[in-house]
HTML snippet that shows the backbone in 3Dmol.js (N, CA, C, O; Angstrom):
<script src="https://3Dmol.org/build/3Dmol-min.js"></script>
<div id="view" style="width:600px;height:400px;position:relative"></div>
<script>
const pdb = `
ATOM      1  N   MET A   1       0.837  -1.179   0.000  1.00  0.00           N
ATOM      2  CA  MET A   1       0.000   0.000   0.000  1.00  0.00           C
ATOM      3  C   MET A   1       0.883   1.243   0.000  1.00  0.00           C
ATOM      4  O   MET A   1       1.872   1.311   0.730  1.00  0.00           O
ATOM      5  N   GLN A   2       0.529   2.198  -0.801  1.00  0.00           N
ATOM      6  CA  GLN A   2       1.302   3.421  -0.880  1.00  0.00           C
ATOM      7  C   GLN A   2       0.675   4.511  -0.018  1.00  0.00           C
ATOM      8  O   GLN A   2      -0.524   4.495   0.264  1.00  0.00           O
ATOM      9  N   ILE A   3       1.521   5.460   0.393  1.00  0.00           N
ATOM     10  CA  ILE A   3       1.069   6.620   1.158  1.00  0.00           C
ATOM     11  C   ILE A   3       1.660   7.863   0.518  1.00  0.00           C
ATOM     12  O   ILE A   3       2.579   7.774  -0.297  1.00  0.00           O
ATOM     13  N   THR A   4       1.139   9.005   0.882  1.00  0.00           N
ATOM     14  CA  THR A   4       1.669  10.257   0.354  1.00  0.00           C
ATOM     15  C   THR A   4       2.956  10.617   1.090  1.00  0.00           C
ATOM     16  O   THR A   4       3.253  10.087   2.160  1.00  0.00           O
ATOM     17  N   LEU A   5       3.697  11.519   0.492  1.00  0.00           N
ATOM     18  CA  LEU A   5       4.917  12.024   1.128  1.00  0.00           C
ATOM     19  C   LEU A   5       4.572  12.707   2.446  1.00  0.00           C
ATOM     20  O   LEU A   5       5.305  12.572   3.427  1.00  0.00           O
ATOM     21  N   GLU A   6       3.468  13.433   2.474  1.00  0.00           N
ATOM     22  CA  GLU A   6       3.030  14.094   3.701  1.00  0.00           C
ATOM     23  C   GLU A   6       2.720  13.070   4.792  1.00  0.00           C
ATOM     24  O   GLU A   6       3.102  13.259   5.947  1.00  0.00           O
ATOM     25  N   ALA A   7       2.035  11.996   4.433  1.00  0.00           N
ATOM     26  CA  ALA A   7       1.708  10.955   5.412  1.00  0.00           C
ATOM     27  C   ALA A   7       2.975  10.303   5.949  1.00  0.00           C
ATOM     28  O   ALA A   7       3.052   9.987   7.137  1.00  0.00           O
ATOM     29  N   ALA A   8       3.966  10.098   5.091  1.00  0.00           N
ATOM     30  CA  ALA A   8       5.234   9.516   5.548  1.00  0.00           C
ATOM     31  C   ALA A   8       5.901  10.427   6.567  1.00  0.00           C
ATOM     32  O   ALA A   8       6.437   9.956   7.570  1.00  0.00           O
ATOM     33  N   ARG A   9       5.868  11.737   6.310  1.00  0.00           N
ATOM     34  CA  ARG A   9       6.471  12.697   7.246  1.00  0.00           C
ATOM     35  C   ARG A   9       5.741  12.676   8.581  1.00  0.00           C
ATOM     36  O   ARG A   9       6.367  12.617   9.639  1.00  0.00           O
ATOM     37  N   ILE A  10       4.424  12.724   8.525  1.00  0.00           N
ATOM     38  CA  ILE A  10       3.629  12.734   9.752  1.00  0.00           C
ATOM     39  C   ILE A  10       3.835  11.439  10.533  1.00  0.00           C
ATOM     40  O   ILE A  10       3.983  11.472  11.755  1.00  0.00           O
ATOM     41  N   ASN A  11       3.846  10.305   9.844  1.00  0.00           N
ATOM     42  CA  ASN A  11       4.067   9.015  10.508  1.00  0.00           C
ATOM     43  C   ASN A  11       5.439   8.941  11.165  1.00  0.00           C
ATOM     44  O   ASN A  11       5.613   8.267  12.180  1.00  0.00           O
ATOM     45  N   ALA A  12       6.417   9.637  10.580  1.00  0.00           N
ATOM     46  CA  ALA A  12       7.760   9.655  11.152  1.00  0.00           C
ATOM     47  C   ALA A  12       7.853  10.624  12.336  1.00  0.00           C
ATOM     48  O   ALA A  12       8.846  10.624  13.064  1.00  0.00           O
ATOM     49  N   GLY A  13       6.821  11.448  12.525  1.00  0.00           N
ATOM     50  CA  GLY A  13       6.774  12.343  13.677  1.00  0.00           C
ATOM     51  C   GLY A  13       7.446  13.688  13.463  1.00  0.00           C
ATOM     52  O   GLY A  13       7.818  14.357  14.427  1.00  0.00           O
ATOM     53  N   TYR A  14       7.607  14.092  12.203  1.00  0.00           N
ATOM     54  CA  TYR A  14       8.268  15.364  11.910  1.00  0.00           C
ATOM     55  C   TYR A  14       7.266  16.426  11.478  1.00  0.00           C
ATOM     56  O   TYR A  14       6.271  16.134  10.815  1.00  0.00           O
ATOM     57  N   SER A  15       7.554  17.669  11.869  1.00  0.00           N
ATOM     58  CA  SER A  15       6.841  18.805  11.302  1.00  0.00           C
ATOM     59  C   SER A  15       7.488  19.114   9.960  1.00  0.00           C
ATOM     60  O   SER A  15       8.557  18.590   9.650  1.00  0.00           O
ATOM     61  N   GLN A  16       6.849  19.959   9.164  1.00  0.00           N
ATOM     62  CA  GLN A  16       7.462  20.347   7.891  1.00  0.00           C
ATOM     63  C   GLN A  16       8.795  21.034   8.123  1.00  0.00           C
ATOM     64  O   GLN A  16       9.752  20.790   7.388  1.00  0.00           O
ATOM     65  N   LEU A  17       8.874  21.890   9.138  1.00  0.00           N
ATOM     66  CA  LEU A  17      10.118  22.607   9.407  1.00  0.00           C
ATOM     67  C   LEU A  17      11.245  21.651   9.806  1.00  0.00           C
ATOM     68  O   LEU A  17      12.386  21.822   9.379  1.00  0.00           O
ATOM     69  N   GLU A  18      10.929  20.661  10.613  1.00  0.00           N
ATOM     70  CA  GLU A  18      11.948  19.675  11.010  1.00  0.00           C
ATOM     71  C   GLU A  18      12.409  18.865   9.806  1.00  0.00           C
ATOM     72  O   GLU A  18      13.607  18.660   9.609  1.00  0.00           O
ATOM     73  N   ALA A  19      11.450  18.403   8.999  1.00  0.00           N
ATOM     74  CA  ALA A  19      11.778  17.561   7.852  1.00  0.00           C
ATOM     75  C   ALA A  19      12.562  18.329   6.793  1.00  0.00           C
ATOM     76  O   ALA A  19      13.496  17.786   6.203  1.00  0.00           O
ATOM     77  N   CYS A  20      12.196  19.581   6.546  1.00  0.00           N
ATOM     78  CA  CYS A  20      12.904  20.332   5.500  1.00  0.00           C
ATOM     79  C   CYS A  20      14.366  20.518   5.877  1.00  0.00           C
ATOM     80  O   CYS A  20      15.230  20.517   5.000  1.00  0.00           O
ATOM     81  N   LYS A  21      14.656  20.676   7.145  1.00  0.00           N
ATOM     82  CA  LYS A  21      16.062  20.794   7.582  1.00  0.00           C
ATOM     83  C   LYS A  21      16.808  19.490   7.335  1.00  0.00           C
ATOM     84  O   LYS A  21      17.967  19.506   6.920  1.00  0.00           O
ATOM     85  N   LEU A  22      16.152  18.363   7.588  1.00  0.00           N
ATOM     86  CA  LEU A  22      16.792  17.065   7.374  1.00  0.00           C
ATOM     87  C   LEU A  22      17.051  16.811   5.891  1.00  0.00           C
ATOM     88  O   LEU A  22      18.063  16.210   5.529  1.00  0.00           O
ATOM     89  N   PHE A  23      16.141  17.265   5.036  1.00  0.00           N
ATOM     90  CA  PHE A  23      16.323  17.104   3.591  1.00  0.00           C
ATOM     91  C   PHE A  23      17.245  18.173   3.012  1.00  0.00           C
ATOM     92  O   PHE A  23      17.770  18.019   1.909  1.00  0.00           O
ATOM     93  N   GLY A  24      17.437  19.256   3.763  1.00  0.00           N
ATOM     94  CA  GLY A  24      18.285  20.330   3.285  1.00  0.00           C
ATOM     95  C   GLY A  24      17.617  21.215   2.250  1.00  0.00           C
ATOM     96  O   GLY A  24      18.270  21.715   1.335  1.00  0.00           O
ATOM     97  N   VAL A  25      16.294  21.409   2.400  1.00  0.00           N
ATOM     98  CA  VAL A  25      15.546  22.248   1.465  1.00  0.00           C
ATOM     99  C   VAL A  25      14.708  23.256   2.249  1.00  0.00           C
ATOM    100  O   VAL A  25      14.535  23.116   3.460  1.00  0.00           O
ATOM    101  N   HIS A  26      14.195  24.258   1.566  1.00  0.00           N
ATOM    102  CA  HIS A  26      13.313  25.253   2.165  1.00  0.00           C
ATOM    103  C   HIS A  26      11.970  24.601   2.478  1.00  0.00           C
ATOM    104  O   HIS A  26      11.547  23.675   1.786  1.00  0.00           O
ATOM    105  N   TYR A  27      11.301  25.087   3.523  1.00  0.00           N
ATOM    106  CA  TYR A  27      10.030  24.471   3.914  1.00  0.00           C
ATOM    107  C   TYR A  27       8.981  24.587   2.818  1.00  0.00           C
ATOM    108  O   TYR A  27       8.120  23.715   2.700  1.00  0.00           O
ATOM    109  N   GLN A  28       9.033  25.654   2.007  1.00  0.00           N
ATOM    110  CA  GLN A  28       8.057  25.789   0.920  1.00  0.00           C
ATOM    111  C   GLN A  28       8.304  24.759  -0.186  1.00  0.00           C
ATOM    112  O   GLN A  28       7.373  24.318  -0.860  1.00  0.00           O
ATOM    113  N   THR A  29       9.566  24.387  -0.358  1.00  0.00           N
ATOM    114  CA  THR A  29       9.890  23.339  -1.337  1.00  0.00           C
ATOM    115  C   THR A  29       9.294  22.016  -0.891  1.00  0.00           C
ATOM    116  O   THR A  29       8.697  21.297  -1.692  1.00  0.00           O
ATOM    117  N   LEU A  30       9.456  21.693   0.391  1.00  0.00           N
ATOM    118  CA  LEU A  30       8.881  20.453   0.919  1.00  0.00           C
ATOM    119  C   LEU A  30       7.358  20.492   0.818  1.00  0.00           C
ATOM    120  O   LEU A  30       6.741  19.492   0.451  1.00  0.00           O
ATOM    121  N   ALA A  31       6.750  21.618   1.134  1.00  0.00           N
ATOM    122  CA  ALA A  31       5.291  21.746   1.039  1.00  0.00           C
ATOM    123  C   ALA A  31       4.830  21.530  -0.404  1.00  0.00           C
ATOM    124  O   ALA A  31       3.804  20.892  -0.639  1.00  0.00           O
ATOM    125  N   ARG A  32       5.577  22.053  -1.357  1.00  0.00           N
ATOM    126  CA  ARG A  32       5.239  21.874  -2.779  1.00  0.00           C
ATOM    127  C   ARG A  32       5.340  20.402  -3.168  1.00  0.00           C
ATOM    128  O   ARG A  32       4.478  19.884  -3.878  1.00  0.00           O
ATOM    129  N   TRP A  33       6.397  19.728  -2.699  1.00  0.00           N
ATOM    130  CA  TRP A  33       6.553  18.302  -2.995  1.00  0.00           C
ATOM    131  C   TRP A  33       5.440  17.473  -2.351  1.00  0.00           C
ATOM    132  O   TRP A  33       4.993  16.478  -2.922  1.00  0.00           O
ATOM    133  N   GLU A  34       4.997  17.881  -1.166  1.00  0.00           N
ATOM    134  CA  GLU A  34       3.924  17.138  -0.510  1.00  0.00           C
ATOM    135  C   GLU A  34       2.614  17.255  -1.278  1.00  0.00           C
ATOM    136  O   GLU A  34       1.767  16.367  -1.184  1.00  0.00           O
ATOM    137  N   ASN A  35       2.435  18.319  -2.024  1.00  0.00           N
ATOM    138  CA  ASN A  35       1.243  18.464  -2.859  1.00  0.00           C
ATOM    139  C   ASN A  35       1.395  17.783  -4.201  1.00  0.00           C
ATOM    140  O   ASN A  35       0.421  17.273  -4.756  1.00  0.00           O
ATOM    141  N   ASN A  36       2.622  17.769  -4.733  1.00  0.00           N
ATOM    142  CA  ASN A  36       2.887  17.103  -6.009  1.00  0.00           C
ATOM    143  C   ASN A  36       4.356  16.686  -6.036  1.00  0.00           C
ATOM    144  O   ASN A  36       5.241  17.504  -6.288  1.00  0.00           O
ATOM    145  N   SER A  37       4.596  15.432  -5.778  1.00  0.00           N
ATOM    146  CA  SER A  37       5.962  14.914  -5.672  1.00  0.00           C
ATOM    147  C   SER A  37       6.470  14.313  -6.977  1.00  0.00           C
ATOM    148  O   SER A  37       7.491  13.626  -6.986  1.00  0.00           O
ATOM    149  N   ALA A  38       5.772  14.563  -8.070  1.00  0.00           N
ATOM    150  CA  ALA A  38       6.137  13.946  -9.346  1.00  0.00           C
ATOM    151  C   ALA A  38       7.525  14.366  -9.833  1.00  0.00           C
ATOM    152  O   ALA A  38       8.195  13.594 -10.519  1.00  0.00           O
ATOM    153  N   LYS A  39       7.958  15.561  -9.492  1.00  0.00           N
ATOM    154  CA  LYS A  39       9.237  16.058  -9.996  1.00  0.00           C
ATOM    155  C   LYS A  39      10.294  16.201  -8.905  1.00  0.00           C
ATOM    156  O   LYS A  39      11.178  17.052  -9.007  1.00  0.00           O
ATOM    157  N   MET A  40      10.212  15.377  -7.865  1.00  0.00           N
ATOM    158  CA  MET A  40      11.230  15.409  -6.814  1.00  0.00           C
ATOM    159  C   MET A  40      12.561  14.930  -7.368  1.00  0.00           C
ATOM    160  O   MET A  40      12.606  13.950  -8.112  1.00  0.00           O
ATOM    161  N   PRO A  41      13.641  15.607  -7.017  1.00  0.00           N
ATOM    162  CA  PRO A  41      14.961  15.145  -7.463  1.00  0.00           C
ATOM    163  C   PRO A  41      15.298  13.773  -6.858  1.00  0.00           C
ATOM    164  O   PRO A  41      14.913  13.457  -5.732  1.00  0.00           O
ATOM    165  N   TYR A  42      16.019  12.984  -7.633  1.00  0.00           N
ATOM    166  CA  TYR A  42      16.339  11.624  -7.196  1.00  0.00           C
ATOM    167  C   TYR A  42      17.168  11.612  -5.912  1.00  0.00           C
ATOM    168  O   TYR A  42      16.995  10.729  -5.072  1.00  0.00           O
ATOM    169  N   ASP A  43      18.067  12.587  -5.753  1.00  0.00           N
ATOM    170  CA  ASP A  43      18.891  12.604  -4.535  1.00  0.00           C
ATOM    171  C   ASP A  43      18.042  12.822  -3.283  1.00  0.00           C
ATOM    172  O   ASP A  43      18.413  12.370  -2.199  1.00  0.00           O
ATOM    173  N   ILE A  44      16.917  13.507  -3.421  1.00  0.00           N
ATOM    174  CA  ILE A  44      16.000  13.682  -2.286  1.00  0.00           C
ATOM    175  C   ILE A  44      15.214  12.396  -2.060  1.00  0.00           C
ATOM    176  O   ILE A  44      15.006  11.985  -0.919  1.00  0.00           O
ATOM    177  N   ILE A  45      14.780  11.764  -3.137  1.00  0.00           N
ATOM    178  CA  ILE A  45      14.044  10.495  -3.019  1.00  0.00           C
ATOM    179  C   ILE A  45      14.895   9.454  -2.294  1.00  0.00           C
ATOM    180  O   ILE A  45      14.378   8.670  -1.499  1.00  0.00           O
ATOM    181  N   GLU A  46      16.195   9.450  -2.570  1.00  0.00           N
ATOM    182  CA  GLU A  46      17.092   8.504  -1.902  1.00  0.00           C
ATOM    183  C   GLU A  46      17.177   8.738  -0.396  1.00  0.00           C
ATOM    184  O   GLU A  46      17.520   7.817   0.346  1.00  0.00           O
ATOM    185  N   LYS A  47      16.873   9.944   0.071  1.00  0.00           N
ATOM    186  CA  LYS A  47      16.933  10.267   1.506  1.00  0.00           C
ATOM    187  C   LYS A  47      15.684   9.841   2.271  1.00  0.00           C
ATOM    188  O   LYS A  47      15.703   9.783   3.501  1.00  0.00           O
ATOM    189  N   ILE A  48      14.605   9.542   1.561  1.00  0.00           N
ATOM    190  CA  ILE A  48      13.335   9.220   2.228  1.00  0.00           C
ATOM    191  C   ILE A  48      13.474   8.067   3.228  1.00  0.00           C
ATOM    192  O   ILE A  48      13.002   8.196   4.357  1.00  0.00           O
ATOM    193  N   PRO A  49      14.108   6.937   2.855  1.00  0.00           N
ATOM    194  CA  PRO A  49      14.222   5.859   3.839  1.00  0.00           C
ATOM    195  C   PRO A  49      15.051   6.254   5.063  1.00  0.00           C
ATOM    196  O   PRO A  49      14.762   5.824   6.179  1.00  0.00           O
ATOM    197  N   LEU A  50      16.065   7.064   4.851  1.00  0.00           N
ATOM    198  CA  LEU A  50      16.921   7.486   5.962  1.00  0.00           C
ATOM    199  C   LEU A  50      16.205   8.430   6.921  1.00  0.00           C
ATOM    200  O   LEU A  50      16.414   8.372   8.133  1.00  0.00           O
ATOM    201  N   ILE A  51      15.359   9.300   6.372  1.00  0.00           N
ATOM    202  CA  ILE A  51      14.693  10.310   7.187  1.00  0.00           C
ATOM    203  C   ILE A  51      13.342   9.841   7.702  1.00  0.00           C
ATOM    204  O   ILE A  51      13.036  10.015   8.881  1.00  0.00           O
ATOM    205  N   TYR A  52      12.532   9.247   6.833  1.00  0.00           N
ATOM    206  CA  TYR A  52      11.181   8.838   7.214  1.00  0.00           C
ATOM    207  C   TYR A  52      11.066   7.360   7.561  1.00  0.00           C
ATOM    208  O   TYR A  52      10.065   6.942   8.143  1.00  0.00           O
ATOM    209  N   GLY A  53      12.074   6.558   7.213  1.00  0.00           N
ATOM    210  CA  GLY A  53      12.014   5.134   7.493  1.00  0.00           C
ATOM    211  C   GLY A  53      11.022   4.385   6.613  1.00  0.00           C
ATOM    212  O   GLY A  53      10.491   3.347   7.008  1.00  0.00           O
ATOM    213  N   VAL A  54      10.773   4.917   5.417  1.00  0.00           N
ATOM    214  CA  VAL A  54       9.815   4.329   4.480  1.00  0.00           C
ATOM    215  C   VAL A  54      10.502   4.168   3.133  1.00  0.00           C
ATOM    216  O   VAL A  54      11.195   5.076   2.674  1.00  0.00           O
ATOM    217  N   SER A  55      10.313   3.030   2.504  1.00  0.00           N
ATOM    218  CA  SER A  55      10.871   2.811   1.180  1.00  0.00           C
ATOM    219  C   SER A  55      10.198   3.732   0.172  1.00  0.00           C
ATOM    220  O   SER A  55       8.988   3.943   0.249  1.00  0.00           O
ATOM    221  N   PRO A  56      10.953   4.283  -0.767  1.00  0.00           N
ATOM    222  CA  PRO A  56      10.321   5.085  -1.827  1.00  0.00           C
ATOM    223  C   PRO A  56       9.277   4.298  -2.616  1.00  0.00           C
ATOM    224  O   PRO A  56       8.377   4.890  -3.212  1.00  0.00           O
ATOM    225  N   ASN A  57       9.386   2.983  -2.626  1.00  0.00           N
ATOM    226  CA  ASN A  57       8.384   2.151  -3.309  1.00  0.00           C
ATOM    227  C   ASN A  57       7.010   2.266  -2.652  1.00  0.00           C
ATOM    228  O   ASN A  57       5.989   1.979  -3.277  1.00  0.00           O
ATOM    229  N   ASN A  58       6.993   2.686  -1.389  1.00  0.00           N
ATOM    230  CA  ASN A  58       5.738   2.817  -0.656  1.00  0.00           C
ATOM    231  C   ASN A  58       5.187   4.240  -0.674  1.00  0.00           C
ATOM    232  O   ASN A  58       4.177   4.526  -0.032  1.00  0.00           O
ATOM    233  N   ILE A  59       5.849   5.127  -1.407  1.00  0.00           N
ATOM    234  CA  ILE A  59       5.406   6.517  -1.523  1.00  0.00           C
ATOM    235  C   ILE A  59       4.733   6.716  -2.876  1.00  0.00           C
ATOM    236  O   ILE A  59       5.243   6.269  -3.903  1.00  0.00           O
ATOM    237  N   PHE A  60       3.602   7.380  -2.869  1.00  0.00           N
ATOM    238  CA  PHE A  60       2.949   7.742  -4.112  1.00  0.00           C
ATOM    239  C   PHE A  60       3.615   9.015  -4.625  1.00  0.00           C
ATOM    240  O   PHE A  60       3.578  10.049  -3.957  1.00  0.00           O
ATOM    241  N   PHE A  61       4.222   8.943  -5.805  1.00  0.00           N
ATOM    242  CA  PHE A  61       4.853  10.111  -6.402  1.00  0.00           C
ATOM    243  C   PHE A  61       3.921  10.664  -7.467  1.00  0.00           C
ATOM    244  O   PHE A  61       3.714  10.049  -8.513  1.00  0.00           O
ATOM    245  N   GLY A  62       3.373  11.816  -7.189  1.00  0.00           N
ATOM    246  CA  GLY A  62       2.436  12.457  -8.095  1.00  0.00           C
ATOM    247  C   GLY A  62       1.624  13.477  -7.330  1.00  0.00           C
ATOM    248  O   GLY A  62       1.993  13.882  -6.228  1.00  0.00           O
ATOM    249  N   ASN A  63       0.515  13.888  -7.921  1.00  0.00           N
ATOM    250  CA  ASN A  63      -0.362  14.882  -7.332  1.00  0.00           C
ATOM    251  C   ASN A  63      -1.167  14.261  -6.201  1.00  0.00           C
ATOM    252  O   ASN A  63      -1.796  13.217  -6.376  1.00  0.00           O
ATOM    253  N   LYS A  64      -1.145  14.909  -5.039  1.00  0.00           N
ATOM    254  CA  LYS A  64      -1.851  14.382  -3.869  1.00  0.00           C
ATOM    255  C   LYS A  64      -3.350  14.236  -4.137  1.00  0.00           C
ATOM    256  O   LYS A  64      -3.967  13.286  -3.656  1.00  0.00           O
ATOM    257  N   ASN A  65      -3.946  15.157  -4.894  1.00  0.00           N
ATOM    258  CA  ASN A  65      -5.376  15.053  -5.197  1.00  0.00           C
ATOM    259  C   ASN A  65      -5.681  13.831  -6.054  1.00  0.00           C
ATOM    260  O   ASN A  65      -6.736  13.214  -5.907  1.00  0.00           O
ATOM    261  N   GLU A  66      -4.765  13.485  -6.944  1.00  0.00           N
ATOM    262  CA  GLU A  66      -4.938  12.278  -7.755  1.00  0.00           C
ATOM    263  C   GLU A  66      -4.884  11.031  -6.871  1.00  0.00           C
ATOM    264  O   GLU A  66      -5.656  10.092  -7.070  1.00  0.00           O
ATOM    265  N   PHE A  67      -3.985  11.023  -5.910  1.00  0.00           N
ATOM    266  CA  PHE A  67      -3.879   9.911  -4.967  1.00  0.00           C
ATOM    267  C   PHE A  67      -5.197   9.743  -4.206  1.00  0.00           C
ATOM    268  O   PHE A  67      -5.701   8.630  -4.058  1.00  0.00           O
ATOM    269  N   ILE A  68      -5.741  10.849  -3.733  1.00  0.00           N
ATOM    270  CA  ILE A  68      -6.998  10.803  -2.993  1.00  0.00           C
ATOM    271  C   ILE A  68      -8.117  10.263  -3.883  1.00  0.00           C
ATOM    272  O   ILE A  68      -8.933   9.456  -3.439  1.00  0.00           O
ATOM    273  N   ARG A  69      -8.154  10.710  -5.138  1.00  0.00           N
ATOM    274  CA  ARG A  69      -9.170  10.218  -6.067  1.00  0.00           C
ATOM    275  C   ARG A  69      -9.023   8.715  -6.283  1.00  0.00           C
ATOM    276  O   ARG A  69     -10.015   7.986  -6.319  1.00  0.00           O
ATOM    277  N   LEU A  70      -7.776   8.254  -6.427  1.00  0.00           N
ATOM    278  CA  LEU A  70      -7.549   6.826  -6.623  1.00  0.00           C
ATOM    279  C   LEU A  70      -7.965   6.013  -5.401  1.00  0.00           C
ATOM    280  O   LEU A  70      -8.533   4.929  -5.532  1.00  0.00           O
ATOM    281  N   ILE A  71      -7.683   6.535  -4.231  1.00  0.00           N
ATOM    282  CA  ILE A  71      -8.105   5.847  -3.006  1.00  0.00           C
ATOM    283  C   ILE A  71      -9.626   5.759  -2.974  1.00  0.00           C
ATOM    284  O   ILE A  71     -10.187   4.711  -2.655  1.00  0.00           O
ATOM    285  N   ARG A  72     -10.282   6.850  -3.300  1.00  0.00           N
ATOM    286  CA  ARG A  72     -11.757   6.848  -3.300  1.00  0.00           C
ATOM    287  C   ARG A  72     -12.312   5.829  -4.280  1.00  0.00           C
ATOM    288  O   ARG A  72     -13.356   5.222  -4.040  1.00  0.00           O
ATOM    289  N   ASP A  73     -11.606   5.651  -5.379  1.00  0.00           N
ATOM    290  CA  ASP A  73     -12.052   4.670  -6.369  1.00  0.00           C
ATOM    291  C   ASP A  73     -11.601   3.255  -6.008  1.00  0.00           C
ATOM    292  O   ASP A  73     -11.909   2.303  -6.725  1.00  0.00           O
ATOM    293  N   ASN A  74     -10.887   3.117  -4.918  1.00  0.00           N
ATOM    294  CA  ASN A  74     -10.392   1.832  -4.426  1.00  0.00           C
ATOM    295  C   ASN A  74      -9.399   1.161  -5.380  1.00  0.00           C
ATOM    296  O   ASN A  74      -9.193  -0.050  -5.297  1.00  0.00           O
ATOM    297  N   LYS A  75      -8.791   1.917  -6.272  1.00  0.00           N
ATOM    298  CA  LYS A  75      -7.862   1.327  -7.228  1.00  0.00           C
ATOM    299  C   LYS A  75      -6.544   0.936  -6.588  1.00  0.00           C
ATOM    300  O   LYS A  75      -5.969  -0.088  -6.956  1.00  0.00           O
ATOM    301  N   LEU A  76      -6.052   1.717  -5.644  1.00  0.00           N
ATOM    302  CA  LEU A  76      -4.779   1.374  -5.025  1.00  0.00           C
ATOM    303  C   LEU A  76      -4.914   0.197  -4.061  1.00  0.00           C
ATOM    304  O   LEU A  76      -3.980  -0.587  -3.891  1.00  0.00           O
ATOM    305  N   ARG A  77      -6.071   0.082  -3.439  1.00  0.00           N
ATOM    306  CA  ARG A  77      -6.264  -0.997  -2.467  1.00  0.00           C
ATOM    307  C   ARG A  77      -6.787  -2.266  -3.107  1.00  0.00           C
ATOM    308  O   ARG A  77      -6.721  -3.334  -2.499  1.00  0.00           O
ATOM    309  N   GLY A  78      -7.303  -2.172  -4.316  1.00  0.00           N
ATOM    310  CA  GLY A  78      -7.830  -3.351  -4.983  1.00  0.00           C
ATOM    311  C   GLY A  78      -9.081  -3.899  -4.339  1.00  0.00           C
ATOM    312  O   GLY A  78      -9.410  -5.071  -4.517  1.00  0.00           O
ATOM    313  N   ILE A  79      -9.778  -3.070  -3.595  1.00  0.00           N
ATOM    314  CA  ILE A  79     -10.992  -3.504  -2.907  1.00  0.00           C
ATOM    315  C   ILE A  79     -12.187  -3.137  -3.774  1.00  0.00           C
ATOM    316  O   ILE A  79     -12.290  -2.012  -4.262  1.00  0.00           O
ATOM    317  N   LYS A  80     -13.085  -4.091  -3.961  1.00  0.00           N
ATOM    318  CA  LYS A  80     -14.283  -3.825  -4.738  1.00  0.00           C
ATOM    319  C   LYS A  80     -15.202  -2.912  -3.929  1.00  0.00           C
ATOM    320  O   LYS A  80     -15.221  -2.937  -2.698  1.00  0.00           O
ATOM    321  N   LYS A  81     -15.948  -2.123  -4.658  1.00  0.00           N
ATOM    322  CA  LYS A  81     -16.916  -1.247  -3.999  1.00  0.00           C
ATOM    323  C   LYS A  81     -17.991  -2.110  -3.352  1.00  0.00           C
ATOM    324  O   LYS A  81     -18.321  -3.174  -3.876  1.00  0.00           O
ATOM    325  N   PRO A  82     -18.539  -1.675  -2.231  1.00  0.00           N
ATOM    326  CA  PRO A  82     -19.583  -2.460  -1.566  1.00  0.00           C
ATOM    327  C   PRO A  82     -20.755  -2.737  -2.503  1.00  0.00           C
ATOM    328  O   PRO A  82     -21.199  -1.863  -3.247  1.00  0.00           O
ATOM    329  N   PHE A  83     -21.230  -3.941  -2.450  1.00  0.00           N
ATOM    330  CA  PHE A  83     -22.392  -4.382  -3.205  1.00  0.00           C
ATOM    331  C   PHE A  83     -22.197  -4.306  -4.711  1.00  0.00           C
ATOM    332  O   PHE A  83     -23.170  -4.241  -5.462  1.00  0.00           O
ATOM    333  N   GLN A  84     -20.968  -4.313  -5.147  1.00  0.00           N
ATOM    334  CA  GLN A  84     -20.693  -4.296  -6.575  1.00  0.00           C
ATOM    335  C   GLN A  84     -20.821  -5.718  -7.124  1.00  0.00           C
ATOM    336  O   GLN A  84     -20.245  -6.663  -6.585  1.00  0.00           O
ATOM    337  N   ALA A  85     -21.564  -5.842  -8.170  1.00  0.00           N
ATOM    338  CA  ALA A  85     -21.744  -7.157  -8.774  1.00  0.00           C
ATOM    339  C   ALA A  85     -20.468  -7.587  -9.451  1.00  0.00           C
ATOM    340  O   ALA A  85     -19.810  -6.782 -10.110  1.00  0.00           O
ATOM    341  N   THR A  86     -20.108  -8.845  -9.299  1.00  0.00           N
ATOM    342  CA  THR A  86     -18.913  -9.364  -9.971  1.00  0.00           C
ATOM    343  C   THR A  86     -19.326 -10.000 -11.287  1.00  0.00           C
ATOM    344  O   THR A  86     -20.317 -10.727 -11.348  1.00  0.00           O
ATOM    345  N   PRO A  87     -18.560  -9.723 -12.346  1.00  0.00           N
ATOM    346  CA  PRO A  87     -18.892 -10.321 -13.654  1.00  0.00           C
ATOM    347  C   PRO A  87     -18.727 -11.841 -13.625  1.00  0.00           C
ATOM    348  O   PRO A  87     -17.847 -12.366 -12.943  1.00  0.00           O
ATOM    349  N   THR A  88     -19.564 -12.525 -14.358  1.00  0.00           N
ATOM    350  CA  THR A  88     -19.487 -13.997 -14.402  1.00  0.00           C
ATOM    351  C   THR A  88     -19.017 -14.480 -15.729  1.00  0.00           C
ATOM    352  O   THR A  88     -18.894 -15.686 -15.938  1.00  0.00           O
TER     353      THR A  88
END
`;
const viewer = $3Dmol.createViewer("view");
viewer.addModel(pdb, "pdb");
viewer.setStyle({}, {cartoon: {color: "spectrum"}});
viewer.zoomTo();
viewer.render();
</script>
């Protein structure tokens, strides 16, 4: 299951200000990445496991609103919608 970059930070117990210092970036840069991480530099992505303790494979890289939409559609979890008929 994937989580957002923001969720990884919160789960690790860091504020944005604490995390941006660990990544070596401005807090607004981190805030921008938390909203859309599609264009994060690779050297920052490599730091995620060291700072947040989460594999980059478990982070959704893209627009946070798209992630939320996908979760609502149950596509990331692979769970069928309640009472959805299964094709035969």
